[in-house]
N, C-alpha and C positions, 0 to 999 in steps of 0.2 A: 746260810742263805736260803730263803724260800725260793723254790724253783718256779718262777713265773716268767712270762715273756718280758715283762717290764724289768725284772731284776737281771735277766740275762742280757738285755740291751744295756742296762746300767753298768753291768760288769764290763762289757766291751768298751763302752765309753770311758769308764774309769781306767782301763788298761791303756787306752790311747793317751789319756792325760798323764799317766804315770810314765809311760815309755817316752813321751815327748819332753819329759823333764820338768813339767809344771810343778809337781809335788816336791821334788828336790829343791827347786828354786824357792818355793814357799817356805820350806823347812829352813833353808839357809837364811832367809830374811828374818825369820823368827829367832833363830839362834844368834844372829848378829845384833838383835835388839831393835829391829825396825818396828816390831809390834808383839803383843802378847796374844796367844790363842785363847779364845773363850769358847768352850764347848759344852753343850747341854744334852742331856739324855732324858728319857721318860721311864720306860719300862724295859730296859735291855735284859737279855738273858745274862747269866753269870759269865758264860763263855764270851759274849759280845763285849761286856764291860771289861773283863780281865784282859782280853786281847787288845783292847784300846789302851789300857794303862801300860801294858807291857810294850806296845809299839811306841808310845810316847817316851817311856823310859829308855828304850833301846836307842831312840833318836836324841837322847841327852837333854830332855826337857826337865825343867825345874817346876814343881807343882806349887802353885800359890793358893792359899785359902782366901776366902772373901775378906777376912780380916787383914791379910797381907795386902790385898788389892786396895782396901780402904786407906792403908798407910801410904801407898803410892799416890792415891788420889789427893791425899792431904799433904803430899810432898815430904812426908816423914821418912820415906824410903825412896831410893833412886829407881828410875824406870829400869826394869831388869832385861837381861838377855836370855833367850831360850826359855820363856816361861809360859805356863798354861794354867788356866782356871777351869775347874770341872764343877758343873752344877747339874742338878737333877730336879725335874718338875713333878709335882702332884703329890707324891708320898705313897706310891703303890706298895702293897704288902710285900711283894718280891724284892723291894729295895733293901730290906734288912739283910737278906742273904746275898743278893746280886750286886749291891752297891756297898753297903756298910762293911760287910765282911771282906770284900776285895780291897776296899780302902785301907782297912786294918792290916791285911796281909802284905800289901805293898807300901804301907806307910805313906799314903798320899792323902791330902786334904780334899774333902768334897763337901759341898753345901747342898742339902736337899730342901727344896721349897715345898712346904706342906699346906694343902688346903684342909682347914680344920673341920669343915662340915662333913666331908666324906669319911674322915677319921672317926667322927662320932656316929655316923649313919652306916658306914660300910661301903657305899657304892657312889661312883661318880655319875652325874646326871646324864652324860652322853651315852653311858652304857645302856641305860633304859631305852634311849632312842634307837641305838644300834640293834638291840635285842628285839624291839618292836618291829623293825623293818625285816629282820630275819624271820619273824613269825608271821609276816604279812599283816600285822596290825597297823591300822592307819596312823601314820606319823610322818611329819616333815623330815626332809633330809637334814643331816648335821649342818650342811652349808646354809640351808634356809633357817634353821633354828638359831644359828649364830648371828643372823641378821635381824632377828626379831627384837622389839623392845623387851627388856628383861622381864617385865610383868607377864607379857604374852608367852615368853619361853617357859616361865615357871608354870603357867597354867597348862601348857601342852604336856610338860613332863609329869605334872601331878596326875593327869588323867592316865598316863601310861603306868605310873607307879601303882595304881589301883588294880592293874591287870597282870603285872609281872613281878615275880620275886627273883632277886639275884643274890648270889652268894657274895660274901665280903671280898672286896678287892683292894681296899685301902688299908694302910697300917692301922692298928689299934692305938689307943693312947699309950698303953704300956710299951708297945713296939717303938713308938716315937721317942719315949723316954729312954728306952734301951739304946736306940741308935744314937741319940744325942749324948749319951754318956761316953761314947767313943772319943778318943783323943783325935780322931781324924775326920769326924763328921760334925758339921754345924747345921743348924736348922734356920730356915728363912720363911717368911710369909708368902703365901700364894693365894690370898683372899680366903673367905670362909666357905662359900659355896661354889667357887670357880665360875662366876658369870663372865660374860663379855662386858668388861667395865664401861666401855664407851656407850653401851646400850642401856646403862643404868642411870637413875637419877642421881643428883649430887648426894642426896641423903643415903642412897643405897651404896654408893661408892665409899663414903665415909664409914658406913657400918661394916661393909665387907672387909675393909682394911683394918679397922680398929678392933673388931671382934676377933679376927684372925690373930692379931698381935697380942691381945689380952689373953686369949685362950692358950696360945703357945707359951707365953711368959709364965702363965699360971701353972701349966703342966711341967715346964722344964726349969722354972726358977732361974731363967737366963734372959738376958736382953736380946730381943729380936730386932736386928738393925737392917736386914736385907729383905728385899722383896722381888718377886718375879711376876710380871703381868700375865694373868691367865690368857692364853691364846696369843700373847704378845701384843695385845691391843691396848693403847693408852693415848692420852692427850695431855695438854697442859693442866687440865683439871685434876687428873690423876696424880701428876707430879706434885702439884701444890698440896694435895691431900696427904701424900706420903711425907712431905716435908713437915706439915703440921703435926703429924702423928709420931714423928721422931725416927722414921726410917732414914738411913744414911746412904744406902745404895739401892738401885733398882735395875733389873735386867729385862730387856725385851728380847725379841727373836729376830731382829734385823741381822742378816748375815754379813757382818763386817769385823775386821780385826780391831783389837784394842790398841790404839795408839795414844801418845800423850795428849793430843788435842781431843780425842774421843773421850778420854777419862775426865776431861773438864765437865762433861755432861754426865754426872754420876748417877742420874736417875733415868738414863737412857742407854745403859751399857749393852752393846750388841753381843750376840752369841751365834756360833755355828751349830746347827742341829745335827745330831747323829740320827740316822734313819734305821730303826730296828727292823730286822728282817731282810735288809739289803745286804749285798756282798761286802766283805771287809775292804776290798779294793775300792769300792765306791765310797765307803765311809772314811777311808784315809784321805780321799780327795775332799770330802765334806769337812773333816776335822781341821784341815789346814786352810780351808776357804777357797780352794781351787775350783771345786764343783760349782759353787754358787757364783763365783766371779765369771766363770766360763759361760754359764747359762745366761747371765745378765748381758753378755755380749752378743747373744743371738737376737739381732734386731730386725733382720731382713724378713719380709713376709714368707719367703720360701722356707724359712727355718722355724716358723711358728709352731708347727707340729712337733718338731724335735725339742723346742724349748718347753713346750707343755709336758712332753714325755719325761724330761729330766729335771724339771724345776723342783726346788725343795718342796716337798709335799706337806700341806698343813697336817699337824700331828693327829688330828681327829680322823683324817682320811688316810694317812699314811700307815699308821700302826695302831689304829683304834684307841688312841689316847690323846690327851690334850696336855 
């Protein structure tokens, strides 16, 4: 855990939730088959990811692959008890050691959603923006950049790329191939350049989704059937595009449990986000959905500050990733 005031307050809040029995009750509901846990990561350390897998195993969870989940959606398999689905967004270079190797060690299935553009170029677009602000180079905040029309965002980032060089941070094509050869890792699409899809034109959305699928299938010689929306943003247009391109499942970042009725909307599958750098106590609350559910109940004006402090942090702002 990074020793910050925010994380220390988070740790205290997490202990309150744990000691009050919220986490245990959530675990019991999952183990009884009321819902499946759906958890996603970005760039965890090996220690963070391994601790999460060991904690879930210790609590008797069964790990489902996205292929297993698709069978449940199609009603080819019954809705399970005590199940969890693990997914990872972006395709960071550290995922080979911190995700794939841990998945192999513990024999648990994981799906990594890979953005193909950064794999080819080496760097994610928001890293240029973050580095520019660290160097006091004129640049909009990530929050502002994510609200721009895609064309304007690309123009802003292109100017910064002319001023800054960054080392590779995404997996290489060879690393993606190596990871995909594992019996425990599957690969899904995460767009080509990781734009905010709702800020793109219809043509750009189609291109982002189709280019990603074509490249991954070419590299891996495997069908790519799952997708995760970059930044969690999507609409009916994005769903229709995925359907036309042959994707069969899609994940967003809405913090909800997977229940039978939720699975009926197979292009809007929710997930609970793990917050890299936070305490493990906080992340146990996050993985079972207690953290998010409790925060959402803070409705009174007097609790607005506390709600803001402990709300699920957008991944660009929480851990320098998307």
